[in-house]
C-alpha positions in Angstrom: 0.0 0.0 0.0 1.0 3.6 -0.4 3.1 5.1 2.4 2.0 8.3 4.2 4.6 10.2 2.1 3.1 8.8 -1.1 -0.4 9.9 -0.1 0.8 13.4 0.9 2.3 13.9 -2.6 -1.0 13.0 -4.2 -3.4 14.6 -1.7 -4.3 18.2 -2.0 -3.5 19.7 1.5 -6.2 21.3 3.5 -5.8 25.1 3.9 -2.9 25.4 1.6 -3.1 26.7 -2.0 -1.7 24.4 -4.7 -1.0 25.0 -8.3 -1.9 22.2 -10.7 1.2 22.8 -12.8 3.2 21.6 -9.8 1.6 18.2 -10.0 2.9 15.8 -12.6 0.5 14.3 -15.2 3.0 11.5 -16.0 3.9 8.7 -13.6 7.5 8.8 -14.5 7.7 12.5 -13.7 5.8 12.3 -10.4 8.6 13.4 -8.1 10.8 10.6 -9.3 8.2 8.0 -8.6 6.3 7.5 -5.4 8.3 5.7 -2.6 6.2 2.6 -2.3 6.2 1.9 -6.0 9.5 3.2 -7.4 10.0 -0.1 -9.2 6.5 0.1 -10.7 6.8 0.0 -14.5 4.2 -0.9 -17.1 5.4 -4.5 -17.3 4.7 -5.1 -13.6 1.7 -3.0 -13.2 -0.8 -5.7 -14.0 0.6 -7.9 -11.3 0.5 -5.1 -8.8 -3.1 -4.2 -9.8 -4.2 -7.8 -9.6 -2.9 -8.1 -6.0 -4.4 -4.7 -5.0 -7.8 -5.6 -6.6 -7.9 -8.8 -4.6 -7.3 -6.8 -1.4 -10.0 -4.3 -2.5 -12.4 -7.2 -3.1 -11.8 -8.5 0.4 -12.2 -5.0 1.9 -15.4 -4.5 0.0 -16.8 -7.8 1.3 -16.2 -6.7 4.9 -17.7 -3.3 4.2 -20.8 -5.0 2.8 -21.0 -7.5 5.7 -20.8 -4.8 8.4 -23.5 -2.7 6.7 -22.5 0.5 8.6 -20.0 2.5 6.6 -20.3 3.5 2.9 -17.6 4.8 0.5 -18.3 7.5 -2.1 -15.5 7.8 -4.8 -15.8 10.9 -7.0 -14.0 11.0 -10.4 -13.5 14.3 -12.2 -11.3 15.0 -15.1 -10.9 16.6 -18.5 -12.3 14.7 -21.5 -10.4 11.5 -22.4 -8.6 11.3 -19.0 -9.9 7.7 -18.6 -12.6 8.0 -16.0 -14.6 5.1 -17.6 -11.5 3.0 -17.9 -10.6 3.5 -14.3 -14.0 2.6 -13.1 -14.1 -0.5 -15.3 -10.7 -1.9 -14.3 -10.6 -0.8 -10.6 -14.1 -2.1 -9.8 -13.7 -5.3 -11.9 -13.1 -7.6 -9.0 -15.7 -6.1 -6.7 -19.0 -7.9 -6.1 -21.7 -5.9 -8.2 -24.1 -6.2 -5.2 -21.7 -4.1 -3.2 -21.0 -1.4 -5.7 -23.1 1.4 -7.3 -21.9 3.4 -10.3 -23.6 6.5 -11.6 -22.6 8.7 -14.5 -23.8 12.3 -14.4 -24.8 13.7 -17.8 -26.4 17.0 -18.8 -28.9 17.9 -16.1 -32.6 17.3 -16.9 -35.3 19.9 -16.6 -36.3 18.3 -13.3 -32.7 18.6 -12.1 -32.6 22.2 -13.1 -35.7 22.9 -11.0 -33.9 21.9 -7.9 -30.7 23.0 -6.2 -27.4 21.8 -7.8 -26.9 19.2 -5.1 -30.3 17.6 -5.4 -29.7 15.1 -8.1 -26.5 13.8 -6.5 -28.4 12.9 -3.3 -30.6 10.4 -5.1 -27.5 8.3 -6.1 -25.6 8.3 -2.8 -24.4 4.8 -1.9 -26.2 2.7 0.7 -24.5 1.6 3.8 -22.1 -1.3 3.1 -21.5 -0.2 -0.5 -19.0 1.6 -2.6 -20.6 4.4 -4.7 -18.8 5.7 -7.8 -19.7 9.1 -9.2 -18.4 9.5 -12.8 -18.5 13.3 -12.7 -20.6 14.8 -9.9 -22.0 18.0 -8.3 -18.5 19.4 -9.0 -19.6 20.1 -12.5 -21.5 23.0 -11.1 -18.3 24.7 -10.0 -16.3 23.6 -13.1 -18.2 23.5 -16.4 -20.8 26.0 -15.2 -18.0 28.3 -14.0 -16.2 28.1 -17.4 -19.6 28.8 -19.0 -21.4 31.1 -16.6 -24.1 31.7 -19.2 -25.4 28.3 -18.2 -26.4 29.6 -14.8 -29.5 31.0 -16.4 -30.8 27.5 -16.9 -30.7 26.9 -13.2 -33.3 29.6 -12.5 -31.4 31.1 -9.6 -32.6 34.5 -8.5 -30.3 37.1 -9.9 -29.8 38.8 -6.6 -28.2 35.6 -5.3 -25.5 35.5 -8.1 -23.2 38.1 -6.6 -19.5 38.3 -5.9 -19.5 35.5 -3.4 -21.5 33.1 -5.6 -18.7 30.6 -6.3 -17.3 30.7 -2.8 -20.9 30.1 -1.5 -21.1 27.0 -3.7 -17.7 25.7 -2.4 -19.1 26.2 1.1 -22.2 24.3 0.3 -20.2 21.4 -1.1 -18.0 21.3 2.0 -21.0 21.3 4.3 -22.7 18.6 2.2 -19.6 16.4 2.4 -19.2 17.1 6.1 -22.8 15.9 6.5 -22.0 12.7 4.6 -18.9 11.9 6.6 -20.7 12.6 9.9 -23.2 9.9 8.9 -20.7 7.2 8.0 -20.0 7.9 4.3 -16.3 8.1 3.5 -15.7 10.6 0.7 -12.7 10.2 -1.7 -12.3 12.6 -4.6 -10.0 11.8 -7.5 -8.9 14.4 -10.1 -7.3 12.5 -13.0 -4.6 15.0 -14.1 -4.2 14.7 -17.9 -1.7 16.7 -20.0 -3.0 18.6 -23.0 -0.6 16.7 -25.3 -1.9 13.4 -24.0 -5.5 14.5 -24.5 -4.7 15.4 -28.1 -3.1 12.0 -28.6 -6.2 10.2 -27.3 -8.6 12.4 -29.4 -6.5 11.6 -32.5 -6.8 7.9 -31.7 -10.5 8.2 -31.5 -10.6 9.8 -34.9 -8.2 7.5 -36.6 -9.4 4.1 -35.2 -12.8 3.1 -36.5 -13.4 1.0 -33.4 -13.0 4.1 -31.3 -14.9 6.6 -33.5 -18.0 6.3 -31.3 -16.1 7.8 -28.4 -15.4 11.1 -30.1 -17.8 14.0 -29.8 -17.4 17.3 -31.4 -18.3 18.9 -28.1 -15.1 17.4 -26.6 -13.0 19.3 -29.1 -15.0 22.5 -28.5 -14.3 22.3 -24.7 -10.6 21.7 -25.4 -10.5 25.4 -26.5 -11.2 26.3 -22.9 -8.3 24.2 -21.5 -6.7 27.1 -19.5 -10.1 28.1 -18.1 -10.8 24.6 -17.0 -7.4 24.3 -15.3 -8.1 27.4 -13.4 -11.6 26.2 -12.4 -10.2 22.8 -11.2 -7.4 24.5 -9.3 -9.8 26.8 -7.5 -12.2 23.9 -6.7 -9.4 21.7 -5.4 -8.1 24.4 -3.2 -11.5 25.3 -1.8 -12.9 21.8 -1.2 -10.0 19.5 -0.3 -10.8 19.0 3.4 -9.7 16.7 6.2 -13.0 14.9 5.9 -13.2 14.8 2.1 -9.8 15.0 0.5 -8.9 15.5 -3.2 -6.2 13.3 -4.8 -4.4 14.5 -7.9 -3.7 11.3 -9.9 -1.2 11.4 -12.8 -3.4 10.2 -15.8 -1.1 10.2 -18.8 -0.4 6.4 -18.2 -3.7 4.5 -17.6 -1.9 1.5 -16.0 -0.3 3.7 -13.3 -3.6 5.6 -12.7 -5.4 2.3 -12.0 -2.9 1.1 -9.5 -2.9 4.4 -7.6 -6.7 4.7 -7.4 -7.2 1.1 -6.4 -4.5 1.4 -3.7 -6.1 4.5 -2.2 -9.5 2.9 -2.1 -8.2 -0.2 -0.5 -6.0 1.5 2.1 -8.8 3.8 3.1 -11.2 1.0 3.7 -8.5 -1.0 5.5 -8.1 1.9 8.0 -11.6 1.1 9.3 -10.2 -2.2 10.6 -13.5 -4.0 9.8 -13.9 -7.6 10.8 -16.5 -10.2 9.9 -19.5 -9.6 12.1 -19.8 -11.9 15.2 -23.1 -13.9 15.3 -25.4 -13.2 18.2 -26.2 -16.0 20.6 -29.5 -16.5 18.8 -27.7 -16.7 15.5 -25.2 -19.2 16.8 -28.0 -21.4 18.0 -29.7 -21.1 14.5 -26.4 -22.0 12.8 -25.9 -25.0 15.0 -29.4 -26.3 14.3 -28.8 -25.8 10.6 -25.5 -27.7 10.8 -27.1 -30.6 12.6 -30.0 -30.7 10.2 -27.6 -31.0 7.2 -25.5 -33.7 8.9 -28.7 -35.9 9.3 -29.4 -35.8 5.5 
């Protein structure tokens, strides 16, 4: 598992301002490689991931059996950063009964008639489960901030859209996530940090390979024109909402194999810190188990 130093390098510190340009997008440039995995190279990543996913599967079973804690993992990134791929590979070994995945698309008219946090609350994980948000309520301080004209669709009274509007939204998010953690939901937030050059490479691959044409949308290219504005929006959001109770992790995303290992490791180590054990049966349950055993032995 990642060491404390490793986590500190990936985690956005609370109360300190960071600059995204100081965080590597490539694994091989990430401060010389993180301590716990300096020997990690592409050839060995699959073995490391396999072992980590087995540990995650065992941790998820204990989470499900205890039925008290829940985990919410939020993934945000620029287009083509690999959110879908991360979710597919990292959750591949987890029992589907103990995992909930929801992808947030363009808000519906019903969503727009409520507050920006409303639609997310409907998809929060139940106790004992891992919930995955592919995008989230953070879109409302990212894409909406880059395109402020979209605020009009949210029907917010104009007198409430003053100078403190974005800070107010950050405060609302922090309070919401504090509420979740106080009720047993562990909140982990992953920003998949992709370079502009790597995004171009992946877009070109989608255009040139017929099997990947379906992945390309003209809107993705249009949003690329706002690259700098998005970087500023992400930087502001990470600085304002990485808290002790709901931290952000900046994950190098230029190599998908490394991204998968890091995300799986953080999920696994976080659940492990709960020190969960298989629930002990009550005296009544023990009696029932013994009766069932004897019944089966007589068959």
